[in-house]
N, CA, C and O atoms as a GROMACS GRO file, in nm:
protein
  344
    1MET      N    1  16.298  16.009 -13.852
    1MET     CA    2  16.249  15.918 -13.750
    1MET      C    3  16.317  15.783 -13.769
    1MET      O    4  16.328  15.733 -13.881
    2ASP      N    5  16.361  15.726 -13.663
    2ASP     CA    6  16.427  15.596 -13.665
    2ASP      C    7  16.323  15.486 -13.685
    2ASP      O    8  16.235  15.467 -13.601
    3LYS      N    9  16.334  15.412 -13.799
    3LYS     CA   10  16.236  15.306 -13.829
    3LYS      C   11  16.230  15.201 -13.719
    3LYS      O   12  16.123  15.156 -13.681
    4LYS      N   13  16.347  15.164 -13.669
    4LYS     CA   14  16.353  15.061 -13.566
    4LYS      C   15  16.274  15.103 -13.442
    4LYS      O   16  16.201  15.023 -13.383
    5LYS      N   17  16.290  15.229 -13.403
    5LYS     CA   18  16.222  15.278 -13.284
    5LYS      C   19  16.071  15.281 -13.304
    5LYS      O   20  15.997  15.244 -13.214
    6SER      N   21  16.024  15.326 -13.423
    6SER     CA   22  15.879  15.334 -13.446
    6SER      C   23  15.814  15.197 -13.448
    6SER      O   24  15.698  15.185 -13.407
    7CYS      N   25  15.884  15.095 -13.493
    7CYS     CA   26  15.828  14.959 -13.495
    7CYS      C   27  15.813  14.902 -13.355
    7CYS      O   28  15.720  14.827 -13.328
    8THR      N   29  15.903  14.936 -13.267
    8THR     CA   30  15.897  14.880 -13.131
    8THR      C   31  15.789  14.946 -13.048
    8THR      O   32  15.748  14.890 -12.946
    9ASN      N   33  15.742  15.065 -13.088
    9ASN     CA   34  15.639  15.135 -13.013
    9ASN      C   35  15.499  15.093 -13.053
    9ASN      O   36  15.401  15.138 -12.993
   10TYR      N   37  15.486  15.009 -13.153
   10TYR     CA   38  15.355  14.969 -13.203
   10TYR      C   39  15.300  14.853 -13.121
   10TYR      O   40  15.370  14.756 -13.094
   11LYS      N   41  15.174  14.866 -13.082
   11LYS     CA   42  15.109  14.759 -13.008
   11LYS      C   43  14.982  14.720 -13.082
   11LYS      O   44  14.900  14.805 -13.114
   12ALA      N   45  14.967  14.593 -13.111
   12ALA     CA   46  14.848  14.544 -13.182
   12ALA      C   47  14.727  14.548 -13.090
   12ALA      O   48  14.736  14.516 -12.972
   13LYS      N   49  14.614  14.588 -13.149
   13LYS     CA   50  14.487  14.589 -13.075
   13LYS      C   51  14.390  14.504 -13.157
   13LYS      O   52  14.335  14.551 -13.256
   14TYR      N   53  14.370  14.381 -13.115
   14TYR     CA   54  14.285  14.288 -13.189
   14TYR      C   55  14.142  14.292 -13.138
   14TYR      O   56  14.117  14.308 -13.019
   15ARG      N   57  14.050  14.275 -13.232
   15ARG     CA   58  13.908  14.265 -13.199
   15ARG      C   59  13.852  14.143 -13.271
   15ARG      O   60  13.875  14.125 -13.391
   16GLU      N   61  13.781  14.061 -13.199
   16GLU     CA   62  13.723  13.940 -13.257
   16GLU      C   63  13.598  13.975 -13.336
   16GLU      O   64  13.511  14.049 -13.289
   17VAL      N   65  13.589  13.920 -13.459
   17VAL     CA   66  13.472  13.945 -13.545
   17VAL      C   67  13.428  13.815 -13.610
   17VAL      O   68  13.505  13.720 -13.624
   18THR      N   69  13.303  13.813 -13.651
   18THR     CA   70  13.247  13.705 -13.731
   18THR      C   71  13.200  13.767 -13.861
   18THR      O   72  13.133  13.870 -13.859
   19ILE      N   73  13.235  13.705 -13.974
   19ILE     CA   74  13.189  13.755 -14.104
   19ILE      C   75  13.122  13.643 -14.182
   19ILE      O   76  13.149  13.525 -14.161
   20LYS      N   77  13.034  13.683 -14.273
   20LYS     CA   78  12.973  13.589 -14.366
   20LYS      C   79  13.010  13.634 -14.506
   20LYS      O   80  12.994  13.751 -14.541
   21THR      N   81  13.062  13.541 -14.588
   21THR     CA   82  13.102  13.573 -14.724
   21THR      C   83  12.990  13.539 -14.822
   21THR      O   84  12.893  13.472 -14.788
   22SER      N   85  13.006  13.585 -14.945
   22SER     CA   86  12.903  13.568 -15.047
   22SER      C   87  12.877  13.421 -15.082
   22SER      O   88  12.770  13.389 -15.136
   23ASP      N   89  12.971  13.332 -15.053
   23ASP     CA   90  12.947  13.190 -15.079
   23ASP      C   91  12.884  13.119 -14.959
   23ASP      O   92  12.867  12.997 -14.960
   24GLY      N   93  12.850  13.197 -14.854
   24GLY     CA   94  12.783  13.140 -14.737
   24GLY      C   95  12.876  13.099 -14.625
   24GLY      O   96  12.829  13.055 -14.520
   25THR      N   97  13.006  13.111 -14.644
   25THR     CA   98  13.103  13.073 -14.540
   25THR      C   99  13.098  13.171 -14.424
   25THR      O  100  13.097  13.292 -14.443
   26ILE      N  101  13.096  13.117 -14.304
   26ILE     CA  102  13.104  13.198 -14.181
   26ILE      C  103  13.246  13.182 -14.128
   26ILE      O  104  13.294  13.070 -14.108
   27ILE      N  105  13.313  13.295 -14.106
   27ILE     CA  106  13.451  13.294 -14.056
   27ILE      C  107  13.456  13.377 -13.929
   27ILE      O  108  13.404  13.488 -13.924
   28GLN      N  109  13.521  13.322 -13.828
   28GLN     CA  110  13.544  13.396 -13.705
   28GLN      C  111  13.693  13.410 -13.686
   28GLN      O  112  13.768  13.315 -13.707
   29GLY      N  113  13.737  13.529 -13.646
   29GLY     CA  114  13.879  13.554 -13.625
   29GLY      C  115  13.899  13.692 -13.566
   29GLY      O  116  13.804  13.756 -13.521
   30LYS      N  117  14.023  13.736 -13.566
   30LYS     CA  118  14.058  13.865 -13.508
   30LYS      C  119  14.112  13.957 -13.617
   30LYS      O  120  14.184  13.914 -13.706
   31ILE      N  121  14.075  14.086 -13.607
   31ILE     CA  122  14.132  14.187 -13.694
   31ILE      C  123  14.204  14.289 -13.608
   31ILE      O  124  14.165  14.314 -13.494
   32ASN      N  125  14.309  14.348 -13.663
   32ASN     CA  126  14.389  14.445 -13.590
   32ASN      C  127  14.333  14.584 -13.616
   32ASN      O  128  14.319  14.625 -13.731
   33LEU      N  129  14.301  14.656 -13.511
   33LEU     CA  130  14.250  14.791 -13.522
   33LEU      C  131  14.356  14.891 -13.480
   33LEU      O  132  14.435  14.864 -13.390
   34SER      N  133  14.357  15.007 -13.545
   34SER     CA  134  14.443  15.116 -13.503
   34SER      C  135  14.386  15.180 -13.377
   34SER      O  136  14.272  15.154 -13.339
   35LEU      N  137  14.465  15.262 -13.314
   35LEU     CA  138  14.421  15.333 -13.196
   35LEU      C  139  14.295  15.413 -13.228
   35LEU      O  140  14.292  15.484 -13.329
   36ASN      N  141  14.194  15.404 -13.146
   36ASN     CA  142  14.066  15.474 -13.161
   36ASN      C  143  13.989  15.435 -13.286
   36ASN      O  144  13.904  15.512 -13.332
   37GLU      N  145  14.015  15.320 -13.343
   37GLU     CA  146  13.943  15.273 -13.462
   37GLU      C  147  13.837  15.172 -13.420
   37GLU      O  148  13.858  15.092 -13.329
   38ARG      N  149  13.723  15.175 -13.489
   38ARG     CA  150  13.616  15.080 -13.464
   38ARG      C  151  13.616  14.975 -13.574
   38ARG      O  152  13.675  14.995 -13.680
   39VAL      N  153  13.550  14.863 -13.548
   39VAL     CA  154  13.541  14.756 -13.649
   39VAL      C  155  13.477  14.812 -13.776
   39VAL      O  156  13.522  14.780 -13.886
   40SER      N  157  13.374  14.893 -13.763
   40SER     CA  158  13.308  14.947 -13.882
   40SER      C  159  13.401  15.033 -13.967
   40SER      O  160  13.382  15.043 -14.088
   41ASP      N  161  13.499  15.096 -13.905
   41ASP     CA  162  13.594  15.179 -13.981
   41ASP      C  163  13.674  15.098 -14.082
   41ASP      O  164  13.711  15.150 -14.188
   42ILE      N  165  13.701  14.972 -14.051
   42ILE     CA  166  13.775  14.885 -14.143
   42ILE      C  167  13.699  14.871 -14.275
   42ILE      O  168  13.759  14.861 -14.382
   43PHE      N  169  13.567  14.872 -14.266
   43PHE     CA  170  13.483  14.852 -14.384
   43PHE      C  171  13.440  14.982 -14.451
   43PHE      O  172  13.418  14.984 -14.572
   44THR      N  173  13.428  15.090 -14.375
   44THR     CA  174  13.374  15.213 -14.432
   44THR      C  175  13.477  15.321 -14.460
   44THR      O  176  13.456  15.403 -14.550
   45LYS      N  177  13.587  15.325 -14.386
   45LYS     CA  178  13.684  15.433 -14.401
   45LYS      C  179  13.814  15.391 -14.468
   45LYS      O  180  13.896  15.476 -14.502
   46SER      N  181  13.833  15.263 -14.488
   46SER     CA  182  13.956  15.213 -14.548
   46SER      C  183  13.932  15.176 -14.694
   46SER      O  184  13.832  15.111 -14.728
   47ASP      N  185  14.024  15.217 -14.781
   47ASP     CA  186  14.016  15.181 -14.922
   47ASP      C  187  14.082  15.047 -14.953
   47ASP      O  188  14.078  15.000 -15.066
   48ALA      N  189  14.143  14.986 -14.852
   48ALA     CA  190  14.209  14.857 -14.872
   48ALA      C  191  14.107  14.753 -14.917
   48ALA      O  192  14.001  14.742 -14.856
   49PRO      N  193  14.138  14.677 -15.024
   49PRO     CA  194  14.040  14.580 -15.075
   49PRO      C  195  14.025  14.454 -14.989
   49PRO      O  196  13.928  14.381 -15.005
   50PHE      N  197  14.119  14.430 -14.898
   50PHE     CA  198  14.116  14.309 -14.816
   50PHE      C  199  14.120  14.344 -14.669
   50PHE      O  200  14.174  14.447 -14.629
   51ILE      N  201  14.061  14.256 -14.587
   51ILE     CA  202  14.083  14.262 -14.443
   51ILE      C  203  14.170  14.141 -14.408
   51ILE      O  204  14.163  14.037 -14.473
   52VAL      N  205  14.251  14.157 -14.306
   52VAL     CA  206  14.337  14.049 -14.261
   52VAL      C  207  14.279  13.996 -14.131
   52VAL      O  208  14.259  14.071 -14.035
   53MET      N  209  14.253  13.866 -14.128
   53MET     CA  210  14.202  13.801 -14.007
   53MET      C  211  14.308  13.703 -13.956
   53MET      O  212  14.360  13.622 -14.033
   54VAL      N  213  14.339  13.711 -13.827
   54VAL     CA  214  14.432  13.616 -13.766
   54VAL      C  215  14.355  13.524 -13.673
   54VAL      O  216  14.245  13.556 -13.629
   55ASP      N  217  14.413  13.410 -13.645
   55ASP     CA  218  14.346  13.308 -13.562
   55ASP      C  219  14.207  13.279 -13.618
   55ASP      O  220  14.112  13.258 -13.542
   56ALA      N  221  14.195  13.277 -13.750
   56ALA     CA  222  14.066  13.259 -13.815
   56ALA      C  223  14.026  13.113 -13.819
   56ALA      O  224  14.109  13.024 -13.835
   57PHE      N  225  13.895  13.090 -13.803
   57PHE     CA  226  13.845  12.954 -13.819
   57PHE      C  227  13.706  12.955 -13.880
   57PHE      O  228  13.627  13.046 -13.860
   58SER      N  229  13.681  12.850 -13.956
   58SER     CA  230  13.551  12.822 -14.016
   58SER      C  231  13.543  12.671 -14.028
   58SER      O  232  13.621  12.600 -13.964
   59LYS      N  233  13.450  12.621 -14.106
   59LYS     CA  234  13.438  12.476 -14.117
   59LYS      C  235  13.560  12.410 -14.181
   59LYS      O  236  13.590  12.294 -14.153
   60ASP      N  237  13.633  12.484 -14.267
   60ASP     CA  238  13.750  12.428 -14.337
   60ASP      C  239  13.884  12.479 -14.287
   60ASP      O  240  13.988  12.424 -14.325
   61VAL      N  241  13.885  12.582 -14.205
   61VAL     CA  242  14.009  12.650 -14.164
   61VAL      C  243  14.013  12.661 -14.013
   61VAL      O  244  13.912  12.692 -13.950
   62LYS      N  245  14.130  12.636 -13.955
   62LYS     CA  246  14.146  12.652 -13.811
   62LYS      C  247  14.280  12.718 -13.780
   62LYS      O  248  14.385  12.667 -13.819
   63GLY      N  249  14.276  12.833 -13.709
   63GLY     CA  250  14.396  12.900 -13.662
   63GLY      C  251  14.485  12.955 -13.772
   63GLY      O  252  14.607  12.959 -13.755
   64LYS      N  253  14.428  12.998 -13.881
   64LYS     CA  254  14.505  13.050 -13.995
   64LYS      C  255  14.498  13.201 -14.002
   64LYS      O  256  14.417  13.265 -13.935
   65ILE      N  257  14.585  13.258 -14.086
   65ILE     CA  258  14.577  13.399 -14.123
   65ILE      C  259  14.510  13.404 -14.259
   65ILE      O  260  14.556  13.340 -14.354
   66LEU      N  261  14.400  13.481 -14.269
   66LEU     CA  262  14.326  13.490 -14.394
   66LEU      C  263  14.320  13.635 -14.442
   66LEU      O  264  14.306  13.727 -14.362
   67PHE      N  265  14.332  13.652 -14.573
   67PHE     CA  266  14.310  13.781 -14.637
   67PHE      C  267  14.176  13.768 -14.709
   67PHE      O  268  14.164  13.692 -14.805
   68VAL      N  269  14.076  13.843 -14.663
   68VAL     CA  270  13.941  13.829 -14.716
   68VAL      C  271  13.906  13.953 -14.798
   68VAL      O  272  13.919  14.066 -14.750
   69ASN      N  273  13.862  13.930 -14.921
   69ASN     CA  274  13.823  14.040 -15.009
   69ASN      C  275  13.693  14.102 -14.958
   69ASN      O  276  13.592  14.033 -14.943
   70LYS      N  277  13.696  14.232 -14.930
   70LYS     CA  278  13.579  14.300 -14.873
   70LYS      C  279  13.458  14.296 -14.967
   70LYS      O  280  13.344  14.306 -14.921
   71LYS      N  281  13.481  14.282 -15.098
   71LYS     CA  282  13.370  14.276 -15.193
   71LYS      C  283  13.286  14.150 -15.174
   71LYS      O  284  13.172  14.144 -15.219
   72HIS      N  285  13.343  14.049 -15.108
   72HIS     CA  286  13.273  13.922 -15.090
   72HIS      C  287  13.216  13.904 -14.949
   72HIS      O  288  13.171  13.795 -14.914
   73ILE      N  289  13.218  14.009 -14.870
   73ILE     CA  290  13.164  14.002 -14.734
   73ILE      C  291  13.020  14.051 -14.736
   73ILE      O  292  12.991  14.163 -14.778
   74ILE      N  293  12.930  13.966 -14.689
   74ILE     CA  294  12.787  14.000 -14.682
   74ILE      C  295  12.758  14.080 -14.554
   74ILE      O  296  12.691  14.182 -14.560
   75TRP      N  297  12.809  14.033 -14.441
   75TRP     CA  298  12.794  14.103 -14.315
   75TRP      C  299  12.912  14.072 -14.224
   75TRP      O  300  12.982  13.973 -14.241
   76ALA      N  301  12.932  14.161 -14.126
   76ALA     CA  302  13.036  14.143 -14.025
   76ALA      C  303  12.979  14.184 -13.891
   76ALA      O  304  12.903  14.280 -13.880
   77GLU      N  305  13.017  14.109 -13.788
   77GLU     CA  306  12.966  14.135 -13.654
   77GLU      C  307  13.078  14.125 -13.553
   77GLU      O  308  13.145  14.022 -13.545
   78PRO      N  309  13.101  14.232 -13.474
   78PRO     CA  310  13.200  14.223 -13.366
   78PRO      C  311  13.151  14.123 -13.262
   78PRO      O  312  13.033  14.119 -13.230
   79VAL      N  313  13.242  14.043 -13.209
   79VAL     CA  314  13.208  13.946 -13.105
   79VAL      C  315  13.232  14.015 -12.971
   79VAL      O  316  13.338  14.072 -12.948
   80GLU      N  317  13.134  14.010 -12.886
   80GLU     CA  318  13.146  14.069 -12.753
   80GLU      C  319  13.229  13.977 -12.666
   80GLU      O  320  13.191  13.862 -12.643
   81ASN      N  321  13.344  14.029 -12.616
   81ASN     CA  322  13.437  13.947 -12.539
   81ASN      C  323  13.427  13.966 -12.390
   81ASN      O  324  13.503  13.904 -12.315
   82MET      N  325  13.335  14.049 -12.343
   82MET     CA  326  13.317  14.072 -12.200
   82MET      C  327  13.448  14.119 -12.135
   82MET      O  328  13.481  14.075 -12.025
   83GLY      N  329  13.523  14.209 -12.205
   83GLY     CA  330  13.646  14.265 -12.147
   83GLY      C  331  13.768  14.178 -12.164
   83GLY      O  332  13.871  14.209 -12.104
   84ASN      N  333  13.764  14.072 -12.242
   84ASN     CA  334  13.878  13.982 -12.258
   84ASN      C  335  13.951  14.005 -12.390
   84ASN      O  336  13.998  13.908 -12.449
   85GLU      N  337  13.962  14.129 -12.439
   85GLU     CA  338  14.034  14.156 -12.563
   85GLU      C  339  14.181  14.136 -12.541
   85GLU      O  340  14.234  14.163 -12.433
   86SER      N  341  14.249  14.086 -12.647
   86SER     CA  342  14.395  14.071 -12.636
   86SER      C  343  14.464  14.156 -12.737
   86SER      O  344  14.586  14.157 -12.743
   0.00000   0.00000   0.00000
């Protein structure tokens, strides 16, 4: 398989989420989901220790890319976008 060709066929599917970390920080941003993947799958079916959030913001961060350790996440909530997913 041609690597170049497979990379050009990939389309990102972002979903906006809000998470709370063990230190009390609330972070809102977007995570990239695979085709037919749900937000909960990132936390329950993936062995990856981190989630990647883009366009993330909290009280100290605005518009950054964050790698958040899943062990420090207390809860996560998908944000309802009313059909405006990008």
